[in-house]
C-alpha positions in Angstrom: -107.6 4.8 -53.7 -107.1 6.3 -50.3 -106.1 9.9 -50.3 -102.6 10.5 -49.0 -102.4 12.4 -45.7 -100.8 15.8 -46.1 -97.8 16.3 -43.8 -98.6 18.6 -40.9 -96.9 22.0 -41.4 -95.3 23.9 -38.6 -98.0 26.5 -38.8 -100.6 23.9 -38.1 -98.9 22.4 -35.1 -99.7 23.8 -31.6 -97.5 26.7 -30.8 -95.7 25.6 -27.7 -92.4 27.2 -26.7 -89.4 24.9 -26.2 -89.3 25.6 -22.5 -92.9 24.4 -22.1 -92.5 21.0 -23.8 -93.1 18.4 -21.1 -91.0 15.2 -21.0 -92.8 12.1 -22.2 -91.7 8.6 -23.2 -89.1 8.5 -26.0 -91.5 6.6 -28.3 -94.6 8.7 -27.6 -95.8 11.4 -29.9 -94.0 14.7 -29.2 -96.3 17.1 -27.3 -95.4 19.9 -29.8 -97.8 18.3 -32.3 -95.2 17.6 -35.0 -96.4 14.1 -35.5 -93.0 12.7 -34.8 -91.9 10.6 -31.8 -90.5 12.6 -28.9 -87.0 11.1 -29.2 -86.8 12.3 -32.9 -88.2 15.8 -32.1 -87.9 17.9 -28.9 -86.4 14.9 -27.2 -83.2 15.5 -29.0 -82.7 18.9 -27.4 -83.8 17.5 -24.1 -81.2 14.8 -24.3 -78.6 17.5 -24.8 -79.8 19.9 -22.2 -76.4 19.4 -20.5 -73.7 19.9 -23.1 -72.1 16.5 -22.7 -72.5 13.2 -21.0 -71.2 13.2 -17.4 -69.2 10.0 -17.3 -69.1 9.7 -13.5 -72.3 11.3 -12.2 -71.8 10.1 -8.7 -68.2 11.1 -8.3 -67.6 13.0 -5.1 -70.5 11.4 -3.3 -70.0 9.1 -0.4 -70.4 5.5 -1.6 -70.0 6.2 -5.3 -69.6 2.4 -6.0 -72.8 1.6 -4.2 -74.6 4.4 -6.0 -73.6 2.8 -9.3 -74.6 -0.7 -8.0 -78.0 0.5 -6.9 -78.6 2.2 -10.2 -77.6 -0.8 -12.4 -77.4 -4.1 -10.4 -79.7 -4.2 -7.4 -83.5 -4.8 -7.8 -84.7 -3.6 -4.4 -82.8 -1.4 -1.9 -83.1 1.8 0.0 -80.7 4.3 1.6 -81.6 7.1 4.0 -80.2 10.4 2.7 -79.1 13.4 4.7 -79.3 16.9 3.2 -76.7 19.6 3.7 -79.2 22.1 4.9 -81.3 19.7 6.9 -84.9 18.6 6.2 -87.5 21.1 5.4 -90.4 21.5 7.8 -93.0 18.7 7.2 -90.5 16.3 5.6 -89.5 13.7 8.2 -87.1 11.8 6.0 -85.6 11.4 2.5 -85.0 7.9 1.2 -83.3 6.8 -2.0 -85.0 3.8 -3.5 -83.8 1.7 -6.5 -87.2 1.8 -8.1 -90.7 3.1 -7.2 -94.1 1.9 -8.2 -95.2 2.9 -11.7 -91.5 3.9 -12.2 -92.3 7.3 -10.6 -89.2 9.5 -10.4 -90.1 10.4 -6.8 -93.0 10.1 -4.3 -94.1 12.3 -1.4 -95.8 10.0 1.1 -99.0 11.0 3.0 -96.8 11.6 6.1 -94.5 14.0 4.1 -91.6 11.6 3.7 -89.9 11.6 0.3 -88.9 8.6 -1.7 -86.4 9.3 -4.6 -86.3 6.7 -7.4 -82.8 5.9 -8.8 -83.5 3.6 -11.7 -85.3 6.0 -14.1 -84.7 7.4 -17.5 -83.4 10.9 -17.3 -83.7 13.9 -19.7 -80.1 15.0 -19.8 -76.5 13.8 -19.8 -76.0 14.5 -16.1 -77.8 11.9 -14.0 -76.8 13.7 -10.8 -78.4 17.0 -11.9 -81.6 15.3 -13.0 -81.9 13.4 -9.7 -81.3 16.6 -7.7 -84.0 18.4 -9.7 -86.5 15.6 -8.9 -85.5 15.7 -5.3 -86.1 19.4 -5.0 -89.5 19.1 -6.6 -90.4 16.2 -4.3 -89.5 18.2 -1.2 -92.0 20.9 -2.3 -94.7 18.5 -3.5 -98.0 18.0 -1.8 -98.0 15.0 0.6 -99.6 11.9 -1.0 -98.5 12.7 -4.6 -96.0 11.3 -7.1 -93.5 13.5 -8.8 -93.4 13.4 -12.6 -90.3 13.6 -14.8 -89.3 17.1 -16.0 -86.3 18.6 -17.8 -83.8 20.0 -15.3 -82.2 23.4 -15.8 -78.7 23.1 -17.2 -77.4 25.3 -14.4 -79.4 23.6 -11.6 -77.8 22.0 -8.6 -76.5 18.4 -8.5 -76.8 15.8 -5.8 -73.3 16.8 -4.7 -74.7 20.2 -3.9 -77.7 19.0 -1.9 -76.4 16.0 0.1 -74.4 16.1 3.3 -70.9 14.9 2.2 -70.1 13.6 5.7 -73.2 11.4 6.1 -72.7 7.7 5.6 -74.2 5.9 2.6 -75.5 2.6 3.9 -77.7 0.6 1.4 -80.3 -1.7 2.8 -81.0 -4.5 0.3 -84.5 -5.9 0.5 -85.9 -9.2 -0.7 -88.9 -7.4 -2.2 -90.6 -4.1 -2.6 -92.6 -3.8 0.6 -90.9 -0.5 1.2 -93.3 0.9 -1.4 -96.2 0.7 1.0 -96.3 2.2 4.5 -98.3 -0.8 5.9 -97.3 -3.6 3.5 -98.2 -6.4 5.9 -101.9 -5.4 5.7 -102.0 -4.6 2.0 -104.9 -6.1 0.1 -106.5 -6.1 -3.4 -104.5 -4.6 -6.3 -101.8 -3.2 -4.0 -101.0 -6.7 -2.6 -101.2 -8.2 -6.2 -98.8 -5.5 -7.5 -96.3 -6.3 -4.7 -96.5 -10.0 -5.4 -95.8 -9.5 -9.1 -92.9 -7.1 -8.5 -91.4 -9.4 -5.8 -91.6 -12.4 -8.1 -89.5 -10.6 -10.7 -86.7 -9.5 -8.3 -83.4 -11.4 -8.5 -82.2 -12.4 -5.0 -79.4 -10.0 -4.2 -77.2 -9.3 -1.2 -74.5 -6.7 -0.4 -71.2 -8.1 1.1 -70.6 -6.4 4.4 -67.5 -4.2 4.5 -66.9 -4.3 0.8 -68.2 -1.2 -1.0 -69.9 -2.0 -4.3 -69.8 -5.8 -3.9 -73.1 -7.6 -4.6 -73.9 -11.3 -4.8 -76.9 -12.4 -6.8 -78.7 -15.7 -7.4 -79.8 -16.8 -10.9 -81.3 -20.1 -12.0 -78.2 -21.5 -13.6 -75.4 -20.0 -11.5 -74.8 -17.3 -9.0 -72.6 -14.2 -9.5 -70.6 -11.6 -7.7 -70.6 -8.2 -9.3 -68.2 -5.7 -7.7 -68.2 -2.0 -8.6 -64.7 -0.6 -8.2 -63.5 3.0 -8.3 -59.8 2.3 -9.0 -58.4 4.0 -12.2 -59.5 1.7 -15.1 -56.1 1.0 -16.7 -54.5 0.3 -13.3 -57.3 -1.9 -12.2 -57.3 -4.0 -15.4 -53.5 -4.5 -15.1 -54.0 -5.6 -11.5 -56.7 -8.1 -12.4 -54.6 -9.4 -15.2 -51.7 -10.0 -12.8 -53.9 -12.0 -10.5 -55.6 -13.9 -13.3 -52.2 -14.9 -14.8 -51.0 -16.0 -11.4 -54.1 -18.1 -10.9 -55.3 -16.0 -7.9 -58.2 -14.2 -9.4 -60.9 -16.7 -8.3 -62.9 -16.6 -5.1 -62.5 -20.3 -4.2 -63.2 -23.7 -5.8 -65.6 -23.6 -8.7 -65.5 -19.8 -9.0 -64.1 -17.8 -11.9 -63.5 -14.2 -12.9 -65.3 -14.1 -16.2 -64.8 -10.4 -17.3 -66.0 -7.0 -16.4 -68.3 -4.1 -17.7 -68.3 -0.4 -17.3 -71.1 1.5 -15.6 -71.1 5.3 -15.0 -67.4 5.6 -15.4 -66.4 2.7 -13.1 -65.3 -0.9 -13.9 -67.4 -3.8 -12.5 -65.5 -7.2 -12.5 -67.9 -10.2 -12.5 -67.3 -13.7 -11.1 -69.3 -16.8 -11.8 -70.1 -18.8 -8.7 -71.6 -22.3 -8.3 -75.3 -22.3 -7.8 -75.0 -23.4 -4.2 -72.6 -20.6 -3.2 -74.4 -18.0 -1.1 -73.4 -14.5 -0.1 -72.1 -15.7 3.3 -69.9 -18.3 1.5 -68.2 -15.7 -0.7 -67.7 -13.0 1.9 -64.4 -14.1 3.3 -62.9 -15.1 -0.1 -63.9 -11.7 -1.4 -62.2 -10.0 1.5 -59.1 -12.0 0.9 -59.2 -11.1 -2.8 -59.4 -7.4 -1.9 -56.1 -7.8 -0.1 -54.5 -9.5 -3.1 -55.9 -6.8 -5.4 -54.4 -4.0 -3.2 -51.0 -5.6 -3.6 -51.4 -6.0 -7.3 -52.5 -2.4 -7.7 -49.3 -1.3 -5.9 -47.1 -3.0 -8.5 -45.7 -0.8 -11.3 -43.7 -3.4 -13.1 -44.5 -3.9 -16.8 -46.9 -6.8 -17.5 -45.3 -10.1 -18.5 -46.4 -11.7 -21.8 -48.7 -14.0 -19.9 -50.2 -11.1 -18.0 -50.7 -9.2 -21.2 -52.6 -12.2 -22.7 -54.7 -12.3 -19.5 -55.5 -8.6 -19.8 -56.5 -9.0 -23.4 -58.9 -11.8 -22.5 -60.5 -9.6 -19.8 -60.8 -6.5 -22.0 -62.2 -8.5 -24.9 -65.1 -9.5 -22.6 -65.7 -6.0 -21.4 -68.9 -4.1 -22.3 -70.3 -0.6 -21.3 -73.7 -0.3 -19.8 -73.8 3.5 -19.4 
């Protein structure tokens, strides 16, 4: 009969101070040597490094709705960022990217430029603080190196402290991930193969011009419009219910408002679109809907019974992503 393994005692585990525990994957063994997974050991304290979850981490930033969309909805996009205090010497640019190769939190290119990844797991309840910490470390990293995940200080700066509040936030949506490579057209070998694999998995997506947070996407069965909105949730749901009950919540023939979800404190209504409906086809109807929505948001009258039923249908189909 096999001899039972004796549980490792605290005395036998490596003596590593809490502040020295590196961040690893949630399911990986904890670096402290306890034998438990990181998420069940020191990962618990890392997850609560900030005392509570910040529901709207991008609130106060220009383009909050687009920040949320790039975090949750868009496969491949970049945005040029401008810092409050200007760029440090040797850093020609700072670019926000939806995702980076190998899921790196950030990357300092050979030419000194910084790429900051948005779609990464973070160690605390404040996504803005975690991203700001990664950005600061990327600005100081050696050119040509990726930046690993670390636990941000609870009193460290947030993106709102580092970014120029007056600078525009203008996402550029890409059909693929060529922005990963400085000379993508001449990529060969494993680099070219990696780009091909990543591009094949990306859902075709486009941002509707002039409508913050509105993104069209194409899927095999039907297309969708997912529109991140920063209106107060209760007021927005009332307004959507008014339009739905009046039969004016669609974006044209064959389209349908099917529900909504929450992401980072904002509501994201979703429309089903016929498979042949492209981003250009839905742009004008979406702009017209925005006008109808503005009028509905300005209405304070109590909901009618039909509008209350419509609201119940919308909220019953609502989920929370983050």
